[in-house]
RODO-2510 file (C-alpha; in nm, 4 decimals, decimal comma):
residues 313
     n   res          X          Y          Z
     1     x    -0,0097     0,0090    -0,0053
     2     x     0,1274     0,3539    -0,0938
     3     x     0,2062     0,5906     0,2049
     4     x    -0,0215     0,8480     0,0470
     5     x    -0,2118     0,9122    -0,2821
     6     x    -0,3526     1,2532    -0,3772
     7     x    -0,5334     1,3906    -0,6751
     8     x    -0,3962     1,7473    -0,7102
     9     x    -0,5916     2,0166    -0,9136
    10     x    -0,4538     2,3397    -1,0683
    11     x    -0,5643     2,5410    -0,7749
    12     x    -0,3461     2,3383    -0,5152
    13     x    -0,6256     2,1605    -0,3618
    14     x    -0,5883     1,8013    -0,3120
    15     x    -0,8314     1,4909    -0,2596
    16     x    -0,7767     1,1414    -0,1609
    17     x    -0,8982     0,9282    -0,4561
    18     x    -1,1314     0,6425    -0,4059
    19     x    -1,0130     0,4431    -0,7117
    20     x    -0,7098     0,2664    -0,7959
    21     x    -0,6381     0,4017    -1,1396
    22     x    -0,3014     0,5184    -1,2250
    23     x    -0,4194     0,8689    -1,2921
    24     x    -0,7193     1,0603    -1,1870
    25     x    -0,9475     1,3724    -1,2514
    26     x    -0,6979     1,6274    -1,1354
    27     x    -0,3901     1,8036    -1,2775
    28     x    -0,1944     1,4947    -1,1779
    29     x    -0,2213     1,2057    -0,9350
    30     x     0,0818     1,1756    -0,6936
    31     x     0,1621     0,8289    -0,5548
    32     x     0,3991     0,8021    -0,2722
    33     x     0,5618     0,4679    -0,1627
    34     x     0,8150     0,3062     0,0594
    35     x     1,0704     0,1034    -0,1097
    36     x     1,0121    -0,1757     0,1446
    37     x     0,6498    -0,2154     0,0551
    38     x     0,6210    -0,5610    -0,0936
    39     x     0,3256    -0,4503    -0,3309
    40     x     0,5492    -0,1816    -0,4854
    41     x     0,7181    -0,3973    -0,7293
    42     x     0,4064    -0,5810    -0,8644
    43     x     0,2236    -0,2544    -0,8705
    44     x     0,4962    -0,0831    -1,0688
    45     x     0,5281    -0,3748    -1,3126
    46     x     0,1679    -0,3752    -1,3690
    47     x     0,1073    -0,0290    -1,4257
    48     x     0,4208     0,1130    -1,5806
    49     x     0,6694     0,0229    -1,8636
    50     x     0,9607    -0,2116    -1,7446
    51     x     1,2260     0,0764    -1,7559
    52     x     1,0602     0,3278    -1,5225
    53     x     0,9206     0,0464    -1,2951
    54     x     1,2875    -0,1129    -1,2633
    55     x     1,4064     0,2556    -1,1742
    56     x     1,1726     0,2836    -0,8822
    57     x     1,2392    -0,0275    -0,7222
    58     x     1,6102    -0,0514    -0,7547
    59     x     1,7785    -0,1093    -0,4176
    60     x     2,0744     0,0980    -0,4881
    61     x     2,0673     0,4259    -0,6966
    62     x     2,2751     0,7428    -0,7904
    63     x     2,1397     1,0591    -0,8893
    64     x     2,0195     1,0757    -1,2576
    65     x     1,7799     1,2301    -1,4766
    66     x     1,6557     1,0544    -1,8054
    67     x     1,3730     1,1078    -2,0346
    68     x     1,1407     0,8455    -2,1201
    69     x     0,8794     0,8725    -2,4013
    70     x     0,7114     1,1760    -2,2701
    71     x     0,7888     1,1334    -1,9152
    72     x     1,0879     1,1727    -1,6872
    73     x     1,2885     0,9307    -1,4792
    74     x     1,4732     1,1181    -1,1957
    75     x     1,6636     1,0072    -0,8852
    76     x     1,7750     1,2661    -0,6221
    77     x     1,9526     1,2580    -0,2936
    78     x     1,9000     1,4708     0,0288
    79     x     2,0732     1,5248     0,3478
    80     x     1,9647     1,2359     0,6054
    81     x     1,7694     1,4222     0,8817
    82     x     1,6419     1,1129     1,0610
    83     x     1,6934     1,0984     1,4200
    84     x     2,0103     0,8774     1,5201
    85     x     2,1594     0,8616     1,1611
    86     x     2,4400     1,0362     1,0019
    87     x     2,3638     1,3383     0,7970
    88     x     2,5936     1,2213     0,5093
    89     x     2,4150     0,8847     0,4785
    90     x     2,1947     1,0677     0,2253
    91     x     1,8530     0,9568     0,1697
    92     x     1,7279     0,8859    -0,1959
    93     x     1,4149     0,9805    -0,3758
    94     x     1,3135     0,7798    -0,6996
    95     x     1,0639     0,9477    -0,9157
    96     x     0,8650     0,8807    -1,2430
    97     x     0,6930     1,1817    -1,3711
    98     x     0,4360     1,2289    -1,6543
    99     x     0,2125     1,5413    -1,7400
   100     x    -0,0741     1,3767    -1,5202
   101     x     0,1263     1,1405    -1,2904
   102     x     0,3806     1,1690    -1,0388
   103     x     0,5288     0,8631    -0,8493
   104     x     0,7771     0,8896    -0,5698
   105     x     0,9489     0,6262    -0,3775
   106     x     1,1732     0,6485    -0,0806
   107     x     1,3770     0,4109     0,1357
   108     x     1,4227     0,6246     0,4402
   109     x     1,1913     0,9121     0,5546
   110     x     1,2828     1,2281     0,3228
   111     x     1,1529     1,5336     0,5141
   112     x     1,1239     1,7398     0,2069
   113     x     0,8624     1,5035     0,0729
   114     x     0,6873     1,5041     0,4152
   115     x     0,6719     1,8887     0,3812
   116     x     0,4982     1,8621     0,0521
   117     x     0,2699     1,5984     0,1839
   118     x     0,1678     1,8315     0,4655
   119     x     0,0963     2,1031     0,1939
   120     x    -0,1385     1,8617     0,0013
   121     x    -0,3156     1,7935     0,3390
   122     x    -0,3570     2,1757     0,3884
   123     x    -0,4900     2,2174     0,0470
   124     x    -0,2012     2,3969    -0,0757
   125     x    -0,0149     2,1374    -0,2752
   126     x     0,2181     2,2241    -0,5985
   127     x    -0,0337     2,2606    -0,8690
   128     x     0,1788     2,0827    -1,1346
   129     x     0,4399     1,8269    -1,1593
   130     x     0,6843     2,1008    -1,2645
   131     x     0,6162     2,3081    -0,9398
   132     x     0,6351     1,9949    -0,7337
   133     x     0,9835     1,9430    -0,8763
   134     x     1,0689     2,3047    -0,8121
   135     x     0,9646     2,2669    -0,4518
   136     x     1,1289     1,9267    -0,3792
   137     x     1,4454     2,0203    -0,5499
   138     x     1,4613     2,3638    -0,3599
   139     x     1,4005     2,1875    -0,0206
   140     x     1,6545     1,9270    -0,0863
   141     x     1,9164     2,1867    -0,2103
   142     x     1,8740     2,4313     0,0746
   143     x     1,9165     2,1582     0,3421
   144     x     2,2524     2,0606     0,1565
   145     x     2,3529     2,4227     0,1648
   146     x     2,2882     2,4546     0,5305
   147     x     2,4856     2,1305     0,6073
   148     x     2,7823     2,2430     0,3874
   149     x     2,7663     2,5802     0,5910
   150     x     2,7718     2,3833     0,9186
   151     x     3,0877     2,2063     0,8062
   152     x     3,2427     2,5396     0,6813
   153     x     3,1872     2,6900     1,0393
   154     x     3,3664     2,3890     1,1990
   155     x     3,6533     2,4178     0,9537
   156     x     3,6963     2,7880     1,0169
   157     x     3,6973     2,6934     1,3978
   158     x     3,9898     2,4349     1,3391
   159     x     4,1645     2,6734     1,1400
   160     x     4,1622     2,9396     1,4139
   161     x     4,2777     2,6725     1,6593
   162     x     4,5900     2,6344     1,4400
   163     x     4,7233     2,9562     1,5664
   164     x     4,8038     2,7897     1,9114
   165     x     5,0654     2,5130     1,8022
   166     x     5,0106     2,3406     2,1211
   167     x     4,6348     2,2725     2,0393
   168     x     4,5958     1,8924     1,9809
   169     x     4,4257     1,7719     1,6602
   170     x     4,0533     1,7805     1,6942
   171     x     3,9239     1,3960     1,7381
   172     x     3,6209     1,4738     1,4969
   173     x     3,8577     1,5970     1,2035
   174     x     3,9075     1,2592     1,0452
   175     x     3,5294     1,1934     1,0536
   176     x     3,4343     1,5351     0,9044
   177     x     3,6863     1,4699     0,6254
   178     x     3,5086     1,1369     0,5516
   179     x     3,1734     1,3043     0,5818
   180     x     3,2926     1,5748     0,3158
   181     x     3,4072     1,2801     0,0860
   182     x     3,0952     1,0976     0,1078
   183     x     2,8795     1,4106     0,0467
   184     x     3,0655     1,4955    -0,2585
   185     x     3,0368     1,1454    -0,3956
   186     x     2,6519     1,2015    -0,4132
   187     x     2,6330     1,5781    -0,4755
   188     x     2,8653     1,5863    -0,7794
   189     x     2,6315     1,3348    -0,9815
   190     x     2,3321     1,5323    -0,8479
   191     x     2,4619     1,8378    -0,9787
   192     x     2,5050     1,6854    -1,3178
   193     x     2,1297     1,5374    -1,2917
   194     x     1,9806     1,8917    -1,1898
   195     x     2,1801     2,0593    -1,4751
   196     x     2,0466     1,8090    -1,7098
   197     x     1,6810     1,8593    -1,5742
   198     x     1,7040     2,2382    -1,6074
   199     x     1,8227     2,1978    -1,9753
   200     x     1,5383     1,9632    -2,0818
   201     x     1,3207     2,1286    -2,3317
   202     x     0,9785     1,9251    -2,2848
   203     x     0,6250     2,0232    -2,2291
   204     x     0,6522     1,8638    -1,8755
   205     x     0,8832     2,1566    -1,7656
   206     x     0,7665     2,5064    -1,8774
   207     x     0,9972     2,7767    -1,9336
   208     x     0,9303     2,9528    -1,5789
   209     x     1,0148     2,6217    -1,4184
   210     x     1,3279     2,5806    -1,6124
   211     x     1,4474     2,9111    -1,4817
   212     x     1,3912     2,7998    -1,1301
   213     x     1,5693     2,4637    -1,1900
   214     x     1,8680     2,6668    -1,3260
   215     x     1,8968     2,8336    -1,0005
   216     x     1,8763     2,5102    -0,8085
   217     x     2,1388     2,3536    -1,0466
   218     x     2,3651     2,6477    -0,9826
   219     x     2,3188     2,6090    -0,6008
   220     x     2,4037     2,2432    -0,6334
   221     x     2,7246     2,3388    -0,8307
   222     x     2,8131     2,5936    -0,5637
   223     x     2,7741     2,3298    -0,2950
   224     x     3,0165     2,0776    -0,4716
   225     x     3,2606     2,3538    -0,5080
   226     x     3,2358     2,4425    -0,1543
   227     x     3,2905     2,0739    -0,0746
   228     x     3,6018     2,0669    -0,2872
   229     x     3,7302     2,3566    -0,1083
   230     x     3,6444     2,2216     0,2360
   231     x     3,8251     1,9062     0,1584
   232     x     4,1312     2,0806     0,0625
   233     x     4,1194     2,3160     0,3776
   234     x     4,0574     2,0040     0,6096
   235     x     4,3704     1,8277     0,4471
   236     x     4,5685     2,1540     0,5038
   237     x     4,4399     2,1413     0,8882
   238     x     4,5457     1,7958     0,9238
   239     x     4,8794     1,8476     0,7592
   240     x     4,9538     2,1478     0,9901
   241     x     4,8771     1,9568     1,2921
   242     x     5,0994     1,6563     1,1717
   243     x     5,3690     1,8978     1,1003
   244     x     5,3134     2,0559     1,4662
   245     x     5,3380     1,7170     1,6109
   246     x     5,6539     1,6324     1,4014
   247     x     5,8292     1,9540     1,5180
   248     x     5,7339     1,8749     1,8824
   249     x     5,8780     1,5147     1,8600
   250     x     6,1857     1,6509     1,6731
   251     x     6,2510     1,9216     1,9544
   252     x     6,1988     1,6446     2,2274
   253     x     6,4283     1,4062     2,0554
   254     x     6,6875     1,6910     2,0059
   255     x     6,6793     1,7780     2,3628
   256     x     6,7316     1,4039     2,4658
   257     x     7,0064     1,3825     2,2046
   258     x     7,1827     1,6734     2,3608
   259     x     7,1296     1,5368     2,7220
   260     x     7,2811     1,2171     2,5981
   261     x     7,5739     1,3706     2,4423
   262     x     7,6425     1,5566     2,7759
   263     x     7,6052     1,2628     3,0098
   264     x     7,7663     0,9992     2,7815
   265     x     8,1345     1,0827     2,8939
   266     x     8,0020     1,1510     3,2445
   267     x     7,8447     0,8096     3,2535
   268     x     8,1548     0,6422     3,1389
   269     x     8,3743     0,8137     3,4101
   270     x     8,1364     0,7317     3,6991
   271     x     8,1025     0,3562     3,5518
   272     x     8,4739     0,3369     3,5283
   273     x     8,5389     0,4698     3,8910
   274     x     8,2534     0,2444     4,0099
   275     x     8,4378    -0,0701     3,9316
   276     x     8,5119    -0,2427     4,2487
   277     x     8,8622    -0,3853     4,1942
   278     x     9,2017    -0,3070     4,3531
   279     x     9,4270    -0,0474     4,2027
   280     x     9,1675     0,2216     4,1524
   281     x     9,3215     0,5593     4,2148
   282     x     9,2111     0,7517     4,5425
   283     x     9,0567     0,4615     4,7217
   284     x     9,2509     0,5600     5,0317
   285     x     9,2243     0,9384     5,0134
   286     x     8,9327     1,1157     5,1902
   287     x     8,9299     1,3835     4,9102
   288     x     8,9099     1,1315     4,6273
   289     x     8,5278     1,1668     4,5841
   290     x     8,5284     1,5492     4,5887
   291     x     8,8072     1,5601     4,3029
   292     x     8,6051     1,3285     4,1095
   293     x     8,2898     1,5318     4,1425
   294     x     8,4898     1,8409     4,0581
   295     x     8,6395     1,6848     3,7474
   296     x     8,3160     1,5539     3,6357
   297     x     8,1589     1,9144     3,6738
   298     x     8,4396     2,0570     3,4631
   299     x     8,3891     1,8041     3,1936
   300     x     8,0182     1,8862     3,1828
   301     x     8,0923     2,2466     3,1476
   302     x     8,3685     2,1907     2,8408
   303     x     8,1144     1,9470     2,6871
   304     x     7,8365     2,2186     2,6996
   305     x     8,0846     2,4870     2,5664
   306     x     8,1964     2,2351     2,2797
   307     x     7,8194     2,1696     2,1865
   308     x     7,7597     2,5491     2,1731
   309     x     8,0594     2,6075     1,9707
   310     x     7,9439     2,3246     1,7242
   311     x     7,6003     2,4997     1,7423
   312     x     7,4271     2,1775     1,8431
   313     x     7,2629     2,3746     2,1371
***
């Protein structure tokens, strides 16, 4: 069973049909399904050509826009706003559109479609399939832009933190980098699909709708370009943190090396004089230990002066 079915009229009013015909008396009939519905595939195979039917029931999809006779096969992606799920695990919308028919299929809840459904229930639905597309694409694109802006703010915060070289690398930085990569993976083909949609010269999409879809395609392009920039900026942030870590490690290793250079001869002398065998000088002198300490101190000063002269410290 579909999630909802509406007959939508040119004035935006909507009624729930009582018949099971594919189209109705309104400007168009909107069928909205869940992909997990076991009745979806038999219904699609029975009422549609195999090509659009297959596109609606595919388990895995990517953004696409293809003409089919007088209709349109369209797959789009949106930000996942479902509670407890990652935003970059984007939700998909599968569509088949004709002049008097619009079928949408979703796998996870798509809030943009839910908003349009509420408009239909409030008797303020998009009056034509082209306006429906304008509304849906606009909502999906705006949410993408908002999410990308949020990532941009986080990236700016990371960049400001770089002013303090002792600030550790943010734990969420690798995950944000992966999120940007996943988003771009879906949004780049979506940009291409929207550009193709806006360029279509078919009666289904009148000129005024084409202009609006051109704007949405341009917004999608801007979002992809921003993701490219964010990816590079995040790589730069991580590289600078790596450089700072390497510099600290090198500095600590340098200090340890200098200390080892200072104490190596001192350790040799103390080890030599610690040998517990007969014949060691100063064994019977009460001043021997003081002379040994003094000699070690003088040697340490000489070693320090030598390292300074060699510019090791």
